[in-house]
C-alpha positions as CSV (number, residue, x, y, z in Angstrom):
1,X,148.4,50.2,78.0
2,X,148.1,52.7,75.1
3,X,145.8,55.8,75.1
4,X,143.3,54.1,72.9
5,X,143.3,50.9,75.1
6,X,142.8,53.1,78.2
7,X,139.9,54.9,76.6
8,X,138.3,51.5,75.7
9,X,138.9,50.1,79.2
10,X,137.4,53.3,80.7
11,X,134.3,52.8,78.4
12,X,133.9,49.2,79.8
13,X,134.4,50.4,83.4
14,X,131.8,53.3,83.0
15,X,129.4,50.9,81.3
16,X,129.3,53.1,78.2
17,X,131.0,50.6,75.8
18,X,128.5,49.3,73.2
19,X,129.6,45.6,73.7
20,X,127.5,45.1,76.8
21,X,127.8,41.3,76.4
22,X,131.6,41.4,76.9
23,X,133.0,40.0,80.2
24,X,135.0,43.3,80.3
25,X,131.6,45.2,80.6
26,X,130.3,42.8,83.3
27,X,133.6,42.9,85.2
28,X,134.1,46.6,84.8
29,X,133.8,48.9,87.8
30,X,130.1,49.8,87.3
31,X,129.2,46.4,85.8
32,X,130.5,44.7,89.0
33,X,128.1,46.9,91.1
34,X,125.1,46.1,88.9
35,X,124.1,43.6,90.0
36,X,126.4,43.6,93.0
37,X,127.7,40.1,93.7
38,X,128.9,40.7,97.2
39,X,132.5,41.5,96.4
40,X,134.2,44.7,95.4
41,X,136.3,44.5,92.3
42,X,139.8,45.7,93.3
43,X,141.1,44.7,89.9
44,X,138.7,47.2,88.3
45,X,139.9,50.0,90.6
46,X,143.5,49.2,89.8
47,X,142.8,49.3,86.0
48,X,141.0,52.6,86.5
49,X,144.2,53.9,88.2
50,X,146.1,52.7,85.1
51,X,143.7,54.5,82.8
52,X,144.1,57.7,84.9
53,X,147.9,57.3,84.6
54,X,147.8,56.7,80.8
55,X,145.3,59.4,80.0
56,X,146.8,62.0,82.3
57,X,148.6,63.8,79.4
58,X,145.4,63.9,77.4
59,X,143.4,65.2,80.4
60,X,146.1,67.9,81.1
61,X,146.7,68.8,77.5
62,X,145.1,72.3,77.6
63,X,142.0,74.3,78.2
64,X,139.8,71.7,76.3
65,X,139.6,68.1,77.4
66,X,138.3,65.3,75.2
67,X,134.7,64.5,76.1
68,X,134.9,60.7,76.1
69,X,137.5,60.1,78.8
70,X,136.2,63.0,80.9
71,X,132.7,61.6,80.8
72,X,133.9,58.1,81.5
73,X,135.8,59.1,84.7
74,X,132.9,61.3,85.9
75,X,130.4,58.5,85.3
76,X,132.4,56.0,87.3
77,X,132.6,58.5,90.2
78,X,129.0,59.7,90.0
79,X,127.2,56.5,89.3
80,X,129.3,54.7,91.9
81,X,128.3,57.3,94.5
82,X,124.6,57.3,93.5
83,X,124.3,53.5,93.5
84,X,126.3,52.7,96.6
85,X,126.7,55.7,98.8
86,X,123.4,57.5,98.6
87,X,121.0,56.2,101.2
88,X,118.4,55.5,98.4
89,X,121.0,54.1,96.0
90,X,120.2,50.5,94.8
91,X,123.0,48.9,96.9
92,X,122.1,50.5,100.2
93,X,118.3,50.6,99.7
94,X,118.2,46.9,98.9
95,X,120.8,46.0,101.6
96,X,123.1,44.4,99.0
97,X,126.4,45.8,100.3
98,X,128.0,45.1,103.7
99,X,129.0,48.0,105.9
100,X,132.6,46.9,105.4
101,X,132.4,47.0,101.6
102,X,130.4,50.3,101.8
103,X,133.3,51.8,103.9
104,X,135.9,50.6,101.4
105,X,133.9,51.7,98.4
106,X,133.4,55.1,100.0
107,X,137.2,55.4,100.4
108,X,137.9,54.3,96.8
109,X,135.5,56.8,95.3
110,X,136.6,59.7,97.5
111,X,140.3,59.0,96.7
112,X,139.7,58.4,93.0
113,X,137.6,61.6,92.6
114,X,140.2,63.7,94.5
115,X,143.0,62.2,92.3
116,X,141.0,62.9,89.2
117,X,140.1,66.5,90.2
118,X,143.8,67.2,91.1
119,X,144.9,65.8,87.7
120,X,142.4,68.0,85.8
121,X,143.6,71.0,87.8
122,X,147.1,70.3,86.5
123,X,148.9,68.9,89.4
124,X,151.7,66.4,88.8
125,X,150.5,62.8,88.1
126,X,152.5,61.2,91.0
127,X,151.0,63.7,93.5
128,X,147.5,62.8,92.2
129,X,148.2,59.1,92.5
130,X,149.3,59.4,96.1
131,X,145.6,60.0,96.9
132,X,144.9,56.3,96.0
133,X,145.9,54.8,99.3
134,X,143.3,52.1,99.7
135,X,144.0,50.7,96.2
136,X,147.5,49.8,97.4
137,X,146.3,47.5,100.2
């Protein structure tokens, strides 16, 4: 995956890509939560991990970080938390997600947000990716 492909994939996962009729949008991380079809998208999480890996040099390139990938990662984390983890989020309020999936999604988002924060802080990529334990299962 190239840097431009990673930025495009991230746009689909964060539901910010303008081609909202694409299956990549619907099957992206946030697209798969809205509407939730009763199954978490492990493939989307693994592709987000790949995006993080590919975009790591860009994210660690200095004092200024490109807005597009930064916003994409933050939107995946923030909207995922708001929709699924918050008691009034649409997935919990409407009882659309099982407690098992909720626990798994909580782990995914916590691990991903920690890996992302560590990466932005400048830690080595492999140390950051070690945070993604539940993706490996």
